[in-house]
N, C-alpha and C positions, 0 to 999 in steps of 0.2 A: 705397182706396188708405190710409190707414192703417196696414191690417192686412199690406199688403204693404212698409211702414217699417219694421213693428214686427216680423217675419219679417224683413227684412234686419240691423237690430238685435242683433238673437236668434242669429242666427248667428254675424255680426262679433263677438258675446260670445263663445260657445262654443269657436270657432277662435282665437281669442284668448287661452284659457285653456293653462298649461303649468303640467305637475309635472314638479321633479327629485329625484330620492333624495338621499340625502344624501351618497353615492359619486358624484355626477353633479354638472357643471356644465353651464348654457348658454352657448356662445359664440353670440351673436347680432349680426348682419348687415342693419342698416338702410342700405339702399338703396346694398349695396354696402362701406358701413362700419364699420367693426367700434365697437360701444359696449361698454360695462362687460357683465359676466358675469352669468347671473343665477343664481338658484339656491342653495342647494337650498328644496324647497318650491313653495309655487302661485309663478306671478308669467305678467303679458301681456306679450303681444305685439304687434304692428299687423297683422293678417292681410290679405289681399290683394294676396300679394308684396311689401308692404314690408319684412317683418321677413322673415329665414330664420332657422332656430335648429339650430346642431350640438351634438347633446350629446357630451359628453365622459368618460368612465369612469376614475375618481381609482385603483379598486381596482387591488392588484398582478397581472400578468399573467405569466401563462406561457408562456414561445415555446420551441417545439421547434426548434432549430437543424440540420437533415438531415443525415446522414455528407457528411462532407467527407473527400476524399481525398486525404493530405497525404507529403510528401518533407520527412524528419527532416535536420538538420542534417547527422548523419552516413549520409546516403543509404538511409534504411528508408523504406518507401513504406507506409502504413496508412490507414484509415480509422477517422475518431474525430467523434461525434457528440459535441450540449452541449444545457445547458437554461440559459434564460436568465430572470431574475426582476426586471421593470423595473415602474415605473406613471408616469403622468402626473400630472407636479408643477406645470406650466404650460399650463393648459389652453387660452390664447390660440393660444402658441406651437407646441403640436401642430397645430391648423389651420391657422397661417398662414402658420410655416416650413415644411410638408412637407404634402405630399398627400396618403399614407398613414403613418404615423407606423409601424405596424405591420407593416409590409409595409419599411418602412423602416429598422426596427431588426433584421430578420431579415435582411435582404441585408448589412448593414454587420459584422453576426455573424458572418455565414459567410467572409467576404472577412477579416479580423482574428483569426478562427481559424485559416484555412490559416496568413495574414503570421507570425504571432505561430507556430504550432507548428513552421512551418516555421524558426525559429532555434535551438529548442533539440536534442538528442540524445534517441533514444528510452530511454535510461537516464533522463535528466532527465524527461522524457514518464512513465514510469512512476513513480519515486519522487518526484519532485517535483510533484506535482497539485496539492496547495496552495498553492504557491508560482504557477504555472501560473494555477493560477483567479483569484486576484488578481493578475492582471498581465491578465489579459483583461478581469477588470470591470473595472478602471482605463482601458485603452484605448478600450472602448465607451464607457462612462461619458464619459470628452471628447468622443467622436463626435458623442454622440446629447442632450446637454446643451443645444446651441442648439435644437432642436426640443423642449426644456420636459420631454426625459427623463430617467429617475433609473435608471439601471442599478446594481440592489443585488447580486447575485450572480450569478454563472456557474460553472456547474459542467461536467464533463466526463463525460460520463458511460461511452463505452465506449469504447476501442482497440483494433479489428482487423486483426491481425496475419497478413500472410502464412502459409499454411498450413507454408511451407518453412523459416520466421524461427522459429514457433512450435514447430518440430519441434527444431532447432538452442539455443533456448532450454530445452528441456526435456532435450537432453542437457549443454550445460551445467550445470543444476539439481541431474544426476543425478551428475554430476563432481563438483559443489560437495558435493556431501551426501559421495561415497565418501570424499572427500579429508578432510573432518574426521572421518570415521570410524577413516578410519587414523591421523589424530593423535590421537583418543582414546585409541586401543586402545596407540599405541605410547606414551604417556603413561600409561597403566596396566602395563603392563610396566615401564615405568621405576621408574615407585613401586613396583612389586611386586617387582622385583632391590634396591632399598634397602631395601625391609623386611626381605627375607631376608639381603640384606649385614648388615643393624645385629642380628637374628638369631644370623648364625653368629659374631657377633663378643661378643656375651652370651655366648653358650655357651661359645665357645674360651677366654674370658676367667675362667668361674664353674668352680670344682673341680668336679665328680659333676655340671655340670649336661647332661655329653653323655648321661652314665649313665642319667641320672632322664629323657631326651629317649625314650632305646631302651628303659626301661621301658615309659613311656605309648606307644609304636608298639607293643610287645607286647599290651599289653591293649589295644588299639584292633584290634589286629589278633583277637586271641582273641574277640571283642566279635563279630565278623562270622562266624561260625561258619565259618571255611576247613579244610578238608579236609588242606592241604598247606600247611605253612609254612616261607618257607626264613630260615636264624638269619645275620646276616651275621659274616665273622669281623673279627677285628683286624685294621688290617695292620700292625702291629705285626710278626704272626705271620710275612709275609712278607717282612721286612726285609731276615732273613737271606739267603733264596733269592734276592730278587733283587740283593743283594751280589754273591754266586755264581756267575749270569748274566752281570754285569757283568766280572766277574776274565775269566771265561774268553772274552768277547769279545776285553779287552784283553789279552788274554795273560799278563796278570799271573799269580802263583801264588795260586791261592784262598786265603779267608783258612777257617780249620778251623770247623766250623759249633759254637755252643757245645753242650756238653756238658749236658744236661739233669740235673739233680742229681738222685741215688737218693733214693728216699722213704725218711723213716726209720718203722721201727714204731711 
């Protein structure tokens, strides 16, 4: 009889021993009533159904939100998925306030994702992602706070657009690139014309500058080893002929061409 009692006592002692890791807490119900948390470390519970232990992990949990089909504020359909980082900050409420806090957090995240992103336009969703992430984190954290859950980070991972929308955006981007290229080209031509105009003004204001430029051009042509060289004549040589043609057209008596002075030996 003593042996039986001793065996029962040993079984009771070993079955009452529990160990909680540093990142765990033990929520204990004694005859259905909540008692103070246990852990970390070694602790005892009353066996044989008197105490019921629920261990809660306090580490950060990574939760993948499955792709959600949304309609943006400008009536664009897209699929968006996200990732959420949260942790239990109150183990007692995580057990007593919700049946399954991980599943509940997942469900509230999906509904919040659809509702919040539906209030944004597609451009805002693509350009202001950091601001949208912060807004999602705030909303989900407020809703999970009664469960003892702290949502630390919400990140939108991918935004999947319909193929027709992708092609339209690609055409728009190509048009923007062509527009910028034309603006840059026009600006370059404008600056080049200004430079040429300034150079022409400088050359015309300096005596001998035009002749010097002519000689430089001839040197450059000669360095290229061309077999044919066309020499431009000064426009002053053609002025009498131009005036003669104008007088014939107008019916006025032509002005006599200037005589060339005889060369003296």
